[in-house]
N, CA, C and O atoms as a GROMACS GRO file, in nm:
protein
  464
    1MET      N    1  -1.066   0.827  -1.559
    1MET     CA    2  -1.116   0.685  -1.688
    1MET      C    3  -1.007   0.665  -1.801
    1MET      O    4  -1.024   0.623  -1.916
    2ASN      N    5  -0.907   0.699  -1.746
    2ASN     CA    6  -0.802   0.601  -1.796
    2ASN      C    7  -0.789   0.663  -1.965
    2ASN      O    8  -0.768   0.586  -2.059
    3ASN      N    9  -0.803   0.785  -1.977
    3ASN     CA   10  -0.789   0.840  -2.134
    3ASN      C   11  -0.898   0.756  -2.225
    3ASN      O   12  -0.909   0.799  -2.340
    4ILE      N   13  -0.973   0.654  -2.196
    4ILE     CA   14  -1.088   0.621  -2.281
    4ILE      C   15  -1.182   0.684  -2.319
    4ILE      O   16  -1.229   0.749  -2.226
    5ARG      N   17  -1.235   0.698  -2.410
    5ARG     CA   18  -1.352   0.775  -2.449
    5ARG      C   19  -1.432   0.699  -2.558
    5ARG      O   20  -1.383   0.613  -2.632
    6PRO      N   21  -1.557   0.740  -2.558
    6PRO     CA   22  -1.646   0.650  -2.639
    6PRO      C   23  -1.606   0.680  -2.796
    6PRO      O   24  -1.609   0.796  -2.836
    7GLY      N   25  -1.574   0.585  -2.875
    7GLY     CA   26  -1.542   0.597  -3.011
    7GLY      C   27  -1.401   0.549  -3.027
    7GLY      O   28  -1.344   0.562  -3.135
    8ASP      N   29  -1.337   0.488  -2.912
    8ASP     CA   30  -1.178   0.470  -2.932
    8ASP      C   31  -1.198   0.294  -2.976
    8ASP      O   32  -1.299   0.223  -2.975
    9LEU      N   33  -1.080   0.269  -3.006
    9LEU     CA   34  -1.032   0.140  -3.005
    9LEU      C   35  -0.946   0.095  -2.899
    9LEU      O   36  -0.835   0.146  -2.912
   10ALA      N   37  -0.953   0.032  -2.818
   10ALA     CA   38  -0.889  -0.035  -2.727
   10ALA      C   39  -0.842  -0.182  -2.728
   10ALA      O   40  -0.873  -0.264  -2.815
   11VAL      N   41  -0.760  -0.206  -2.617
   11VAL     CA   42  -0.712  -0.366  -2.630
   11VAL      C   43  -0.733  -0.395  -2.491
   11VAL      O   44  -0.705  -0.318  -2.399
   12VAL      N   45  -0.783  -0.506  -2.479
   12VAL     CA   46  -0.802  -0.556  -2.298
   12VAL      C   47  -0.659  -0.575  -2.248
   12VAL      O   48  -0.584  -0.655  -2.304
   13VAL      N   49  -0.628  -0.514  -2.161
   13VAL     CA   50  -0.538  -0.572  -2.087
   13VAL      C   51  -0.546  -0.636  -1.941
   13VAL      O   52  -0.453  -0.680  -1.873
   14ARG      N   53  -0.651  -0.629  -1.918
   14ARG     CA   54  -0.711  -0.708  -1.776
   14ARG      C   55  -0.847  -0.763  -1.787
   14ARG      O   56  -0.918  -0.688  -1.855
   15GLY      N   57  -0.900  -0.854  -1.750
   15GLY     CA   58  -1.020  -0.914  -1.748
   15GLY      C   59  -1.028  -1.074  -1.799
   15GLY      O   60  -0.927  -1.145  -1.803
   16LEU      N   61  -1.135  -1.112  -1.829
   16LEU     CA   62  -1.182  -1.256  -1.842
   16LEU      C   63  -1.107  -1.321  -1.930
   16LEU      O   64  -1.105  -1.263  -2.038
   17TRP      N   65  -1.051  -1.410  -1.926
   17TRP     CA   66  -0.966  -1.518  -2.042
   17TRP      C   67  -1.082  -1.556  -2.113
   17TRP      O   68  -1.188  -1.581  -2.055
   18PRO      N   69  -1.067  -1.563  -2.244
   18PRO     CA   70  -0.964  -1.495  -2.345
   18PRO      C   71  -0.955  -1.376  -2.389
   18PRO      O   72  -0.893  -1.350  -2.492
   19ASN      N   73  -1.009  -1.296  -2.325
   19ASN     CA   74  -1.021  -1.122  -2.354
   19ASN      C   75  -0.912  -1.062  -2.365
   19ASN      O   76  -0.890  -0.968  -2.441
   20VAL      N   77  -0.819  -1.124  -2.272
   20VAL     CA   78  -0.704  -0.995  -2.245
   20VAL      C   79  -0.626  -1.030  -2.422
   20VAL      O   80  -0.606  -1.141  -2.470
   21GLY      N   81  -0.597  -0.906  -2.480
   21GLY     CA   82  -0.535  -0.893  -2.586
   21GLY      C   83  -0.643  -0.880  -2.712
   21GLY      O   84  -0.608  -0.868  -2.830
   22ARG      N   85  -0.738  -0.884  -2.680
   22ARG     CA   86  -0.866  -0.874  -2.803
   22ARG      C   87  -0.878  -0.708  -2.786
   22ARG      O   88  -0.864  -0.640  -2.684
   23LEU      N   89  -0.909  -0.668  -2.924
   23LEU     CA   90  -0.935  -0.551  -2.981
   23LEU      C   91  -1.091  -0.512  -2.975
   23LEU      O   92  -1.185  -0.578  -3.020
   24VAL      N   93  -1.097  -0.385  -2.907
   24VAL     CA   94  -1.249  -0.369  -2.868
   24VAL      C   95  -1.294  -0.220  -2.906
   24VAL      O   96  -1.215  -0.126  -2.900
   25PHE      N   97  -1.408  -0.211  -2.940
   25PHE     CA   98  -1.462  -0.064  -2.987
   25PHE      C   99  -1.538  -0.003  -2.852
   25PHE      O  100  -1.642  -0.053  -2.809
   26VAL      N  101  -1.470   0.114  -2.790
   26VAL     CA  102  -1.584   0.146  -2.677
   26VAL      C  103  -1.672   0.232  -2.723
   26VAL      O  104  -1.645   0.320  -2.805
   27SER      N  105  -1.800   0.207  -2.666
   27SER     CA  106  -1.939   0.243  -2.714
   27SER      C  107  -1.988   0.335  -2.622
   27SER      O  108  -2.067   0.413  -2.676
   28GLU      N  109  -1.971   0.355  -2.504
   28GLU     CA  110  -2.012   0.409  -2.407
   28GLU      C  111  -1.994   0.376  -2.258
   28GLU      O  112  -1.996   0.262  -2.211
   29PHE      N  113  -1.974   0.511  -2.179
   29PHE     CA  114  -1.963   0.473  -2.061
   29PHE      C  115  -2.059   0.432  -1.958
   29PHE      O  116  -2.167   0.492  -1.960
   30VAL      N  117  -2.041   0.334  -1.863
   30VAL     CA  118  -2.130   0.266  -1.804
   30VAL      C  119  -2.118   0.297  -1.628
   30VAL      O  120  -2.033   0.238  -1.562
   31PRO      N  121  -2.213   0.394  -1.562
   31PRO     CA  122  -2.169   0.419  -1.447
   31PRO      C  123  -2.206   0.276  -1.345
   31PRO      O  124  -2.263   0.177  -1.391
   32ASP      N  125  -2.167   0.290  -1.215
   32ASP     CA  126  -2.201   0.175  -1.120
   32ASP      C  127  -2.252   0.029  -1.184
   32ASP      O  128  -2.362  -0.023  -1.162
   33PHE      N  129  -2.171  -0.012  -1.248
   33PHE     CA  130  -2.216  -0.160  -1.306
   33PHE      C  131  -2.209  -0.277  -1.236
   33PHE      O  132  -2.089  -0.295  -1.220
   34ASP      N  133  -2.264  -0.359  -1.190
   34ASP     CA  134  -2.282  -0.454  -1.104
   34ASP      C  135  -2.158  -0.574  -1.142
   34ASP      O  136  -2.203  -0.675  -1.195
   35PHE      N  137  -2.042  -0.572  -1.125
   35PHE     CA  138  -1.938  -0.656  -1.154
   35PHE      C  139  -1.943  -0.779  -1.031
   35PHE      O  140  -1.863  -0.873  -1.037
   36ASN      N  141  -2.011  -0.771  -0.956
   36ASN     CA  142  -2.032  -0.894  -0.851
   36ASN      C  143  -2.004  -1.031  -0.894
   36ASN      O  144  -1.943  -1.115  -0.826
   37ALA      N  145  -2.060  -1.052  -1.031
   37ALA     CA  146  -2.007  -1.207  -1.054
   37ALA      C  147  -1.858  -1.225  -1.100
   37ALA      O  148  -1.791  -1.325  -1.126
   38MET      N  149  -1.836  -1.124  -1.100
   38MET     CA  150  -1.698  -1.118  -1.121
   38MET      C  151  -1.580  -1.119  -0.998
   38MET      O  152  -1.457  -1.130  -1.001
   39GLY      N  153  -1.655  -1.106  -0.917
   39GLY     CA  154  -1.614  -1.047  -0.759
   39GLY      C  155  -1.539  -0.902  -0.747
   39GLY      O  156  -1.452  -0.872  -0.666
   40LEU      N  157  -1.584  -0.840  -0.827
   40LEU     CA  158  -1.552  -0.674  -0.820
   40LEU      C  159  -1.628  -0.569  -0.771
   40LEU      O  160  -1.599  -0.450  -0.763
   41GLY      N  161  -1.733  -0.632  -0.738
   41GLY     CA  162  -1.835  -0.541  -0.683
   41GLY      C  163  -1.905  -0.426  -0.784
   41GLY      O  164  -1.925  -0.452  -0.903
   42THR      N  165  -1.942  -0.294  -0.722
   42THR     CA  166  -2.020  -0.241  -0.831
   42THR      C  167  -1.882  -0.123  -0.837
   42THR      O  168  -1.812  -0.085  -0.743
   43ARG      N  169  -1.872  -0.078  -1.001
   43ARG     CA  170  -1.790   0.010  -1.042
   43ARG      C  171  -1.825   0.084  -1.172
   43ARG      O  172  -1.924   0.047  -1.235
   44ASP      N  173  -1.753   0.185  -1.216
   44ASP     CA  174  -1.789   0.219  -1.365
   44ASP      C  175  -1.704   0.093  -1.434
   44ASP      O  176  -1.617   0.014  -1.398
   45GLY      N  177  -1.780   0.120  -1.557
   45GLY     CA  178  -1.714   0.039  -1.674
   45GLY      C  179  -1.733   0.089  -1.797
   45GLY      O  180  -1.772   0.206  -1.789
   46TRP      N  181  -1.720   0.045  -1.921
   46TRP     CA  182  -1.717   0.062  -2.041
   46TRP      C  183  -1.797  -0.049  -2.138
   46TRP      O  184  -1.767  -0.168  -2.138
   47ARG      N  185  -1.891   0.001  -2.211
   47ARG     CA  186  -1.989  -0.108  -2.283
   47ARG      C  187  -1.895  -0.112  -2.415
   47ARG      O  188  -1.885  -0.006  -2.477
   48VAL      N  189  -1.818  -0.240  -2.469
   48VAL     CA  190  -1.744  -0.289  -2.577
   48VAL      C  191  -1.815  -0.344  -2.677
   48VAL      O  192  -1.926  -0.396  -2.666
   49ARG      N  193  -1.744  -0.332  -2.786
   49ARG     CA  194  -1.777  -0.451  -2.872
   49ARG      C  195  -1.663  -0.514  -2.953
   49ARG      O  196  -1.589  -0.449  -3.027
   50SER      N  197  -1.655  -0.623  -2.938
   50SER     CA  198  -1.545  -0.704  -2.990
   50SER      C  199  -1.493  -0.649  -3.173
   50SER      O  200  -1.564  -0.644  -3.272
   51TRP      N  201  -1.382  -0.625  -3.162
   51TRP     CA  202  -1.333  -0.566  -3.292
   51TRP      C  203  -1.233  -0.693  -3.349
   51TRP      O  204  -1.178  -0.686  -3.459
   52SER      N  205  -1.219  -0.790  -3.273
   52SER     CA  206  -1.173  -0.928  -3.312
   52SER      C  207  -1.236  -1.001  -3.353
   52SER      O  208  -1.357  -0.982  -3.357
   53ASP      N  209  -1.185  -1.104  -3.395
   53ASP     CA  210  -1.283  -1.214  -3.496
   53ASP      C  211  -1.390  -1.267  -3.409
   53ASP      O  212  -1.510  -1.267  -3.437
   54GLY      N  213  -1.330  -1.318  -3.286
   54GLY     CA  214  -1.450  -1.401  -3.220
   54GLY      C  215  -1.510  -1.291  -3.104
   54GLY      O  216  -1.472  -1.177  -3.076
   55PRO      N  217  -1.609  -1.366  -3.054
   55PRO     CA  218  -1.658  -1.308  -2.966
   55PRO      C  219  -1.614  -1.290  -2.819
   55PRO      O  220  -1.534  -1.376  -2.782
   56LEU      N  221  -1.643  -1.212  -2.741
   56LEU     CA  222  -1.586  -1.168  -2.601
   56LEU      C  223  -1.646  -1.275  -2.513
   56LEU      O  224  -1.759  -1.318  -2.537
   57GLU      N  225  -1.562  -1.326  -2.397
   57GLU     CA  226  -1.612  -1.382  -2.253
   57GLU      C  227  -1.679  -1.292  -2.183
   57GLU      O  228  -1.621  -1.193  -2.138
   58THR      N  229  -1.830  -1.318  -2.162
   58THR     CA  230  -1.870  -1.234  -2.067
   58THR      C  231  -1.947  -1.300  -1.971
   58THR      O  232  -1.964  -1.421  -1.982
   59ILE      N  233  -2.000  -1.235  -1.871
   59ILE     CA  234  -2.036  -1.306  -1.761
   59ILE      C  235  -2.175  -1.382  -1.773
   59ILE      O  236  -2.218  -1.451  -1.681
   60VAL      N  237  -2.240  -1.365  -1.892
   60VAL     CA  238  -2.336  -1.440  -1.922
   60VAL      C  239  -2.346  -1.516  -2.061
   60VAL      O  240  -2.441  -1.552  -2.130
   61GLY      N  241  -2.199  -1.525  -2.074
   61GLY     CA  242  -2.129  -1.649  -2.200
   61GLY      C  243  -2.072  -1.548  -2.322
   61GLY      O  244  -2.051  -1.429  -2.300
   62PRO      N  245  -2.052  -1.606  -2.441
   62PRO     CA  246  -1.990  -1.522  -2.535
   62PRO      C  247  -2.091  -1.437  -2.592
   62PRO      O  248  -2.211  -1.465  -2.600
   63GLY      N  249  -2.029  -1.319  -2.634
   63GLY     CA  250  -2.129  -1.212  -2.696
   63GLY      C  251  -2.015  -1.112  -2.744
   63GLY      O  252  -1.914  -1.081  -2.679
   64MET      N  253  -2.059  -1.060  -2.895
   64MET     CA  254  -1.963  -0.959  -2.943
   64MET      C  255  -1.974  -0.819  -2.862
   64MET      O  256  -1.893  -0.730  -2.890
   65VAL      N  257  -2.076  -0.794  -2.758
   65VAL     CA  258  -2.087  -0.687  -2.676
   65VAL      C  259  -2.085  -0.722  -2.524
   65VAL      O  260  -2.141  -0.823  -2.481
   66GLY      N  261  -2.010  -0.627  -2.440
   66GLY     CA  262  -1.990  -0.669  -2.300
   66GLY      C  263  -1.946  -0.538  -2.263
   66GLY      O  264  -1.908  -0.443  -2.332
   67ILE      N  265  -1.961  -0.558  -2.101
   67ILE     CA  266  -1.929  -0.422  -2.019
   67ILE      C  267  -1.775  -0.458  -1.954
   67ILE      O  268  -1.778  -0.555  -1.878
   68THR      N  269  -1.674  -0.410  -1.967
   68THR     CA  270  -1.562  -0.414  -1.898
   68THR      C  271  -1.554  -0.319  -1.787
   68THR      O  272  -1.615  -0.212  -1.798
   69PRO      N  273  -1.485  -0.345  -1.680
   69PRO     CA  274  -1.414  -0.227  -1.590
   69PRO      C  275  -1.351  -0.126  -1.614
   69PRO      O  276  -1.247  -0.151  -1.674
   70VAL      N  277  -1.368  -0.013  -1.592
   70VAL     CA  278  -1.281   0.097  -1.617
   70VAL      C  279  -1.132   0.040  -1.556
   70VAL      O  280  -1.138  -0.023  -1.451
   71GLY      N  281  -1.044   0.055  -1.598
   71GLY     CA  282  -0.912   0.031  -1.599
   71GLY      C  283  -0.875  -0.105  -1.685
   71GLY      O  284  -0.758  -0.139  -1.705
   72SER      N  285  -0.957  -0.160  -1.721
   72SER     CA  286  -0.932  -0.304  -1.811
   72SER      C  287  -0.881  -0.271  -1.969
   72SER      O  288  -0.837  -0.356  -2.046
   73LEU      N  289  -0.896  -0.153  -1.992
   73LEU     CA  290  -0.838  -0.112  -2.116
   73LEU      C  291  -0.750  -0.048  -2.155
   73LEU      O  292  -0.759   0.056  -2.089
   74ARG      N  293  -0.644  -0.037  -2.239
   74ARG     CA  294  -0.546   0.066  -2.304
   74ARG      C  295  -0.593   0.098  -2.430
   74ARG      O  296  -0.612   0.006  -2.509
   75ARG      N  297  -0.618   0.216  -2.465
   75ARG     CA  298  -0.654   0.294  -2.581
   75ARG      C  299  -0.567   0.298  -2.675
   75ARG      O  300  -0.463   0.360  -2.654
   76LEU      N  301  -0.586   0.238  -2.792
   76LEU     CA  302  -0.505   0.246  -2.898
   76LEU      C  303  -0.468   0.437  -2.967
   76LEU      O  304  -0.508   0.542  -2.916
   77ASP      N  305  -0.405   0.426  -3.058
   77ASP     CA  306  -0.396   0.580  -3.055
   77ASP      C  307  -0.540   0.634  -3.152
   77ASP      O  308  -0.608   0.560  -3.223
   78ARG      N  309  -0.558   0.758  -3.134
   78ARG     CA  310  -0.682   0.828  -3.177
   78ARG      C  311  -0.702   0.790  -3.297
   78ARG      O  312  -0.612   0.736  -3.363
   79LEU      N  313  -0.836   0.813  -3.350
   79LEU     CA  314  -0.907   0.783  -3.481
   79LEU      C  315  -0.894   0.936  -3.580
   79LEU      O  316  -0.905   1.032  -3.503
   80SER      N  317  -0.883   0.963  -3.665
   80SER     CA  318  -0.913   1.065  -3.706
   80SER      C  319  -1.098   1.051  -3.686
   80SER      O  320  -1.164   0.953  -3.652
   81ALA      N  321  -1.153   1.221  -3.730
   81ALA     CA  322  -1.311   1.215  -3.725
   81ALA      C  323  -1.331   1.131  -3.810
   81ALA      O  324  -1.413   1.046  -3.777
   82GLN      N  325  -1.283   1.119  -3.919
   82GLN     CA  326  -1.351   1.039  -4.026
   82GLN      C  327  -1.326   0.870  -4.004
   82GLN      O  328  -1.407   0.780  -4.026
   83GLN      N  329  -1.225   0.863  -3.969
   83GLN     CA  330  -1.201   0.697  -3.951
   83GLN      C  331  -1.295   0.654  -3.820
   83GLN      O  332  -1.340   0.540  -3.814
   84GLN      N  333  -1.319   0.741  -3.728
   84GLN     CA  334  -1.408   0.714  -3.623
   84GLN      C  335  -1.554   0.712  -3.693
   84GLN      O  336  -1.630   0.625  -3.650
   85GLN      N  337  -1.604   0.796  -3.795
   85GLN     CA  338  -1.724   0.806  -3.802
   85GLN      C  339  -1.763   0.650  -3.908
   85GLN      O  340  -1.867   0.584  -3.902
   86GLU      N  341  -1.662   0.627  -3.985
   86GLU     CA  342  -1.646   0.512  -4.043
   86GLU      C  343  -1.642   0.360  -3.973
   86GLU      O  344  -1.700   0.257  -4.006
   87LEU      N  345  -1.549   0.386  -3.864
   87LEU     CA  346  -1.577   0.285  -3.754
   87LEU      C  347  -1.704   0.296  -3.697
   87LEU      O  348  -1.778   0.199  -3.714
   88GLU      N  349  -1.749   0.398  -3.629
   88GLU     CA  350  -1.888   0.381  -3.600
   88GLU      C  351  -1.995   0.317  -3.669
   88GLU      O  352  -2.087   0.252  -3.620
   89ASN      N  353  -1.967   0.345  -3.815
   89ASN     CA  354  -2.095   0.283  -3.918
   89ASN      C  355  -2.094   0.169  -3.918
   89ASN      O  356  -2.200   0.107  -3.912
   90GLU      N  357  -1.961   0.098  -3.925
   90GLU     CA  358  -1.931  -0.034  -3.933
   90GLU      C  359  -2.001  -0.111  -3.784
   90GLU      O  360  -2.082  -0.204  -3.787
   91MET      N  361  -1.944  -0.043  -3.654
   91MET     CA  362  -2.036  -0.083  -3.561
   91MET      C  363  -2.187  -0.098  -3.558
   91MET      O  364  -2.249  -0.198  -3.519
   92ALA      N  365  -2.242   0.024  -3.610
   92ALA     CA  366  -2.369   0.001  -3.604
   92ALA      C  367  -2.427  -0.099  -3.714
   92ALA      O  368  -2.517  -0.177  -3.685
   93LYS      N  369  -2.375  -0.094  -3.833
   93LYS     CA  370  -2.413  -0.229  -3.898
   93LYS      C  371  -2.406  -0.364  -3.861
   93LYS      O  372  -2.490  -0.446  -3.896
   94ALA      N  373  -2.292  -0.394  -3.778
   94ALA     CA  374  -2.237  -0.524  -3.686
   94ALA      C  375  -2.369  -0.517  -3.603
   94ALA      O  376  -2.443  -0.615  -3.612
   95ASP      N  377  -2.401  -0.432  -3.536
   95ASP     CA  378  -2.487  -0.456  -3.424
   95ASP      C  379  -2.646  -0.485  -3.500
   95ASP      O  380  -2.725  -0.567  -3.453
   96PHE      N  381  -2.672  -0.415  -3.606
   96PHE     CA  382  -2.807  -0.447  -3.681
   96PHE      C  383  -2.792  -0.565  -3.739
   96PHE      O  384  -2.897  -0.628  -3.728
   97GLU      N  385  -2.691  -0.638  -3.807
   97GLU     CA  386  -2.700  -0.756  -3.858
   97GLU      C  387  -2.716  -0.880  -3.755
   97GLU      O  388  -2.780  -0.984  -3.765
   98ASP      N  389  -2.622  -0.825  -3.638
   98ASP     CA  390  -2.671  -0.890  -3.510
   98ASP      C  391  -2.783  -0.930  -3.480
   98ASP      O  392  -2.813  -1.050  -3.475
   99ALA      N  393  -2.878  -0.814  -3.450
   99ALA     CA  394  -3.023  -0.806  -3.423
   99ALA      C  395  -3.112  -0.886  -3.523
   99ALA      O  396  -3.211  -0.952  -3.494
  100LEU      N  397  -3.052  -0.867  -3.654
  100LEU     CA  398  -3.127  -0.959  -3.763
  100LEU      C  399  -3.112  -1.104  -3.731
  100LEU      O  400  -3.208  -1.179  -3.707
  101SER      N  401  -3.004  -1.135  -3.733
  101SER     CA  402  -2.969  -1.278  -3.682
  101SER      C  403  -3.051  -1.340  -3.558
  101SER      O  404  -3.125  -1.437  -3.576
  102GLU      N  405  -3.036  -1.286  -3.441
  102GLU     CA  406  -3.119  -1.295  -3.344
  102GLU      C  407  -3.285  -1.313  -3.346
  102GLU      O  408  -3.348  -1.395  -3.278
  103PHE      N  409  -3.352  -1.194  -3.462
  103PHE     CA  410  -3.481  -1.226  -3.477
  103PHE      C  411  -3.519  -1.331  -3.560
  103PHE      O  412  -3.628  -1.386  -3.547
  104ALA      N  413  -3.427  -1.368  -3.656
  104ALA     CA  414  -3.442  -1.466  -3.724
  104ALA      C  415  -3.423  -1.624  -3.667
  104ALA      O  416  -3.475  -1.716  -3.731
  105ARG      N  417  -3.349  -1.651  -3.553
  105ARG     CA  418  -3.323  -1.742  -3.491
  105ARG      C  419  -3.494  -1.764  -3.380
  105ARG      O  420  -3.562  -1.866  -3.362
  106TYR      N  421  -3.515  -1.613  -3.323
  106TYR     CA  422  -3.637  -1.629  -3.271
  106TYR      C  423  -3.783  -1.715  -3.328
  106TYR      O  424  -3.859  -1.800  -3.282
  107PHE      N  425  -3.767  -1.633  -3.457
  107PHE     CA  426  -3.897  -1.694  -3.577
  107PHE      C  427  -3.883  -1.839  -3.600
  107PHE      O  428  -3.981  -1.912  -3.586
  108GLU      N  429  -3.742  -1.895  -3.641
  108GLU     CA  430  -3.725  -2.029  -3.662
  108GLU      C  431  -3.764  -2.125  -3.537
  108GLU      O  432  -3.810  -2.239  -3.544
  109MET      N  433  -3.730  -2.037  -3.404
  109MET     CA  434  -3.801  -2.132  -3.268
  109MET      C  435  -3.947  -2.108  -3.275
  109MET      O  436  -4.017  -2.207  -3.255
  110GLN      N  437  -3.987  -2.034  -3.291
  110GLN     CA  438  -4.138  -1.991  -3.284
  110GLN      C  439  -4.181  -2.125  -3.410
  110GLN      O  440  -4.265  -2.207  -3.373
  111ASP      N  441  -4.133  -2.137  -3.523
  111ASP     CA  442  -4.170  -2.203  -3.652
  111ASP      C  443  -4.166  -2.381  -3.607
  111ASP      O  444  -4.233  -2.475  -3.651
  112ALA      N  445  -4.074  -2.377  -3.517
  112ALA     CA  446  -4.046  -2.521  -3.474
  112ALA      C  447  -4.147  -2.555  -3.350
  112ALA      O  448  -4.200  -2.666  -3.341
  113LEU      N  449  -4.169  -2.455  -3.260
  113LEU     CA  450  -4.265  -2.480  -3.145
  113LEU      C  451  -4.432  -2.494  -3.227
  113LEU      O  452  -4.516  -2.562  -3.168
  114ALA      N  453  -4.464  -2.438  -3.341
  114ALA     CA  454  -4.591  -2.467  -3.389
  114ALA      C  455  -4.582  -2.560  -3.471
  114ALA      O  456  -4.690  -2.593  -3.520
  115GLU      N  457  -4.465  -2.635  -3.516
  115GLU     CA  458  -4.504  -2.759  -3.587
  115GLU      C  459  -4.511  -2.868  -3.494
  115GLU      O  460  -4.558  -2.975  -3.531
  116ALA      N  461  -4.469  -2.850  -3.372
  116ALA     CA  462  -4.450  -2.947  -3.265
  116ALA      C  463  -4.600  -3.007  -3.226
  116ALA      O  464  -4.611  -3.092  -3.137
   0.00000   0.00000   0.00000
């Protein structure tokens, strides 16, 4: 698995443009993911979250979270346990904020439909 493990920071070395060169937080291993949309068939991958300013380009459009094939990442230096915990807390907070924003957009859409 290319020495990558959940909790690592990595750089994208192969993948959809403009993801190459972006930093990502590796959150989990994903076995047998369907990468047919990228012409890669079914293979193992990693669930990642953008650690760069912008979203990742994914097969369903821009997003902060995506799945990338094993072999597409190069791990940065390992973090200390404290640094990894702080990073995981930051990622959890960012995911929570993203979920709240999505929830707010849903209610705005519902309000607009109710007024129409």
